[in-house]
N, C-alpha and C positions, 0 to 999 in steps of 0.2 A: 783468256779463251783457251789457251793450251792446257791450263790447269783443269778447266772444266771437262775437256776431252778425256783426261786421265781419270777423273772422278767417274765419268760414264763407263769407262772400261772396268774400273774396280767394282762398280756396282753390278755390272754384267757378270763378272767373275764370281762375285759373292752370291748371286742368285742361282748360279749354275750348280746342279747336283752332280758331283763327279762320281763315276762308277769306278772305284779303286779296289783292287783285290787286296785284302788285308794279309799281312805276313804273319805266319804262325810264330815267328821268332821275335825276341825283344829287340829294341832299337840298339844300333851300334853306338859306341862312344864317338864323339866328334872327331877326335884325332885319328881313330881307326877308320872311320868313314872317309876322311880326306885321303889317308894313305891308300885305302883300297881303290878309291876312284882314280888316283894318280897311277897306281899300278895297272889297273885295267886299261887306262888310256895308253900307257906306254907300251903295252903288249898287244894292242889292237891296231893292226896295220891300216885298216879301213878308216878308223877314226883319226889316226895320226895324219893320213893323207888329206882328209877333209879339213882338219885344223890347220895343217901347213898351208894348204891352198888358200884358206881364209886369211891367214896372217899375211901371206904374200900379196893377195889381192888388196887387202886393206892398206898395206905399205905403198903399193903402186897407184891404186885408183883414187886414193884420197887427194891426189894432186888436183883433181877436177874441182872439188869443193874448197880445198885449202887455198888455191890460187884464183878462185873465181872473183873475189873483190878486186884483185889486181887486173884481171882480164877486163872487168867492167870499166875500171878507171883508166888504165894505161893502154890496153889494146883497143878498146871500143870508144874511149873518150867520153864515157857516160858517168852517171851518178847512181843514187839509190834506186831511181826508177828503172834504169837499165839492169841493175843488179837484180831487182825484183822480177823483171821479164825473164832474165836468164834462169833464175830459180824456178819460175813458173814452167819454163821449158823442161827443166830437169824433173820437176814433179809430175808434169803431164806424161812424160815417157814412163816414169815409174808407175803411175796410175793405170795407164793403158796395159802395160805388161802384167800388172797385178790382177787385172780383170780377166785376162786371157791366159793366166798362168797354168791352169789345169789343162787347157788345150795344148799348150806347148809341151808340158811334161808327158802327155800321152803320145805326142808325136816324136819327141827326141829324148835321148837318155840324159841323165844329169851331167855326165861327163861332157857330152856334146854341147849342152846348154851353157855350162861353165866356160868352155873354150870360146864359144861364140860371144858370150858376155864380156870376156876379157878383150876380145878383138873389137867389140863395139865400144868399150871404154877407151881403148887405144885410139880408135878413129875419132872419138870425141876429143881427146887430148890434142891430137894432131890438128884437127879442125880449129880448135881454139887458138892454137899457136900460129896458124897461118891466116885466119880470117880477120877482117875489120868490119864485118857486117853483123848487126845485132840479130837479124833474122837467121842467118846461117849459124851463128853461135847458139841461138835458142834451139834450132833443129838438132845441132850436134849434141847439145845437152840433153835433149829428149832421148837420144840414142844412149848417152851415158847413164841417164836415170833408169832406162830399161835394163841395161847391163848390170847396174848396181843392184836392183831388186831381184833379178833372176839369180845372181850369184849368191847373195846373202840368204834368200829364202831357200834356195837349193841346198846350200851347205848346212844350214840349220836342220833341214829335214834329213839330210844324209847322216848327220851326227846322231839325230834322234833314232832313226831306224836302225843304225848300226849298234845302238846301245840297248842292252836289256833294261827293263823297267827299274830294276833296283839301283842302277848307276846312271841313268839318263840325266838326272839333274847335275851330277858331278861332271860328266863329260861335257855337257852344254856350258857349264861354268868355265871350264878350262878353255873351251872353244871361244867363248865371248871374251875372256880375259886376254887371250893371245891375239884375237882379231882386233880388239880395242888397242892393244899394245902396238900392233902393226899400223893402225890408223894414226896413233899419236906419234910414232916414230916417223911415219911418212909425212905427216904435216910439218914436222921440224925439218926433215930432209929436203923436201921440195921448196919450202920457204927459204932455206939456206942457199940452195942452188939459184933460186930466183934473185936473191939479194946480192950474192957474190958474182953471179954471171949475168943471166938475163931470164926474163919470164918465158920467152920463146924456147930457150934451151931447156928449162925445167919441164915444160910441157912436152917437148919432143923426146927428152930422155925418158920421161914417165911413160910415153906411148910405146917406146921400144921395150921398156921393162914389162909392160902389160902383155906384149906379144910373147915375151919370154915366160911369163907366168902361165899364159895359155899353153905353151909348149911343155910345161911341167906335167901335164896330164899323161905324157908318155912314160914318165917315171913314177908318178903318184896318181894313178887313175882312181876315180870315184866309183865305188861299186854300186850297182843297182840293187837296192834291198826291198824286200817285202815286209810289211809290218808284222806278219805272223812269224817271221824268222826269230824274233826276239821274245816271243811269248814264253813265260816260264813253263818248264816241262812238267814239274810236279815231282815230289820226292817223298817216299814213305820211310820214316825213321826205322832203321833195322832193330830187331829184337836183340837185346844183350843179356848176358848172364851176370854181368856186374852192374851195380847201381852207380852210374856215373853222374857227377854234377856238371853243370854247364862249364865250369872252369877246369874240369879234369883234363889232363893231357900231359905231354903231347900225344896225339893220336897218330898211329902209323897205319897207312893203308897199303895193302899189297893186292894187286890184281894179276892173276895168273892166266896166261894164254898158251895154247898149244898150236903152234903155227907150222904147217908143212914147209919144207924147203922151197917149194915152188912159190909160196906166198910171202917169203921173207922180205923181198924188195918192196912190195906193195904195203906190207905191214909196217916197215920202217918209215915209209912216207906218211902213212896215217898217224904213226906215233909222234912224228915231228909236229903235226897239227895238234895232236892230243896234248902234247906238252904245253903248247901255247894256250890252249883252251883251259886246261887245269890250272896253270900258273896264274892266269889273269883273274880267276875267281877266288884265288887264295891258297892254292897248293904250294907247299914249301919243299925244297930239296927234291924236286922231281928227278927220277932217274929210271933207266930201263936196263934190266939185267938179263943175261942169257945163261942158262944152266950149262955147265961144262960137261956134265955126265949125260944129260939129255938135251941136246941142242934144240929140239923142237919146243922146249919149255922156256917161255919168256915171262919176266915178272916186272910189272910196272909198280914203282914204289914212290910214295910221297908222304908228306907229313902235314898235319894241321896243329897249330899251337894248343888248341883246346877242343873239347867235344862240341861246344857251341860253334866254333870256327868250322869244324867238319860239317855240321848240319847246315850252316850258312853257305858253305861252299857248294853243297849239292842243291840247295834251293835256288842258287844263282844260275845254274845251268839252264839253257834255253832249248827250244825245239831244234834250232840250227846246230847247237852243240851236240845234242843227243843223236843227230843223224850220223855223227861219226861213230857212235856206239854200234849202229846197225852195220856199218862197213866192217868194223872189227869183228862183229859177230859172224859175218860171212867169211872173213879170213880165218876165223877160229874153227873152221869146219862145221859151222852152224851150231856150235855149242856155246852157251853163255859163259863168259870168263868167270872164274872163281874169285871172289873178293874176300879178303881176310882183314879184319880190323883188330888192332892191338893197341895197348897203351904202354908207353915207356915208363919204367919205374927205376929210380936210382937205388943202389944197394946200401950205401953208407950214409949219404947225406940226410936222408929222411929220418933215420934213427937218431942221429945227432941233433937234428932240429927238434924232434919230439922230446928228447931228453932235456934240452935247454929250455923248452917251453914249460915242462913240468917243474923244473927247478925254479923258473921265474915265478910261477904261481905259488910255490911253497914260500918264497920270500914274502 
């Protein structure tokens, strides 16, 4: 029966006509795509917060399901029927919250929902540790199931909305991998505590741990995103005097700003964000320079390994990223910053390489 439900889902997906914007650039190599996805995730504070909260929630909340067979047998003195009733309670809570999920998200922020879900799961664990009634345990599990669904769906949506379309599959993969790792580690952890100490202690400790996970929102809050924030901004390929190939490079980008002294502090704050934005889409060796003879002149410099990497970098920028350009435009006295593109060229290595190549073909 479970297999048939998956077949129905696959059939539905296959029948769906997806409206996907085609990229004008060729596909990335697999290793490059993995590296770029990992770099983007590592430099995105919002995505890291959601992933960390998911891993911690999986580590602590899995005690509900991992220890449920022991609760049914040892705590409640039942068998398969009692276990089925408890699972039904968990599923009922998950179903009810899933139905009214949209109402909850319109009323509360994702951060508040995640905090309340952690507290609900903590209450579920504590109730299971202290009760000997099947009815009370089923009600507590309904609360736990509700918290389970609210947390996982909310974190999934947060990662998706914080990720531009070009990298969303990679960030979700990292999120699922670390969350599953947390669930696996938590299953072993709480099972070990229950075996070496007691089932009650394992549930009580996991309840305390869930409250601590709820408190991590103070350090790693989940940002409220709008879907339009991550729409691609669009980029027009600049006109060049040289005929560059996709693999030509390295490309050096210099962007010049003229910043009055009164705007320097605000400019430096914006450039700190600019560094993060440019680096996570592929900019290398980013730095900011100030002219010693004309202190109002600032130069932002970074590199791209190839011309194709430079084009890919700009196509990855989103509407939210480009809002930063508008702030810099205003700090630059309302004048568009000047962008210079150049290509690095070695002086001696190329000649030697060319000579050795000609000699090879003569042989």
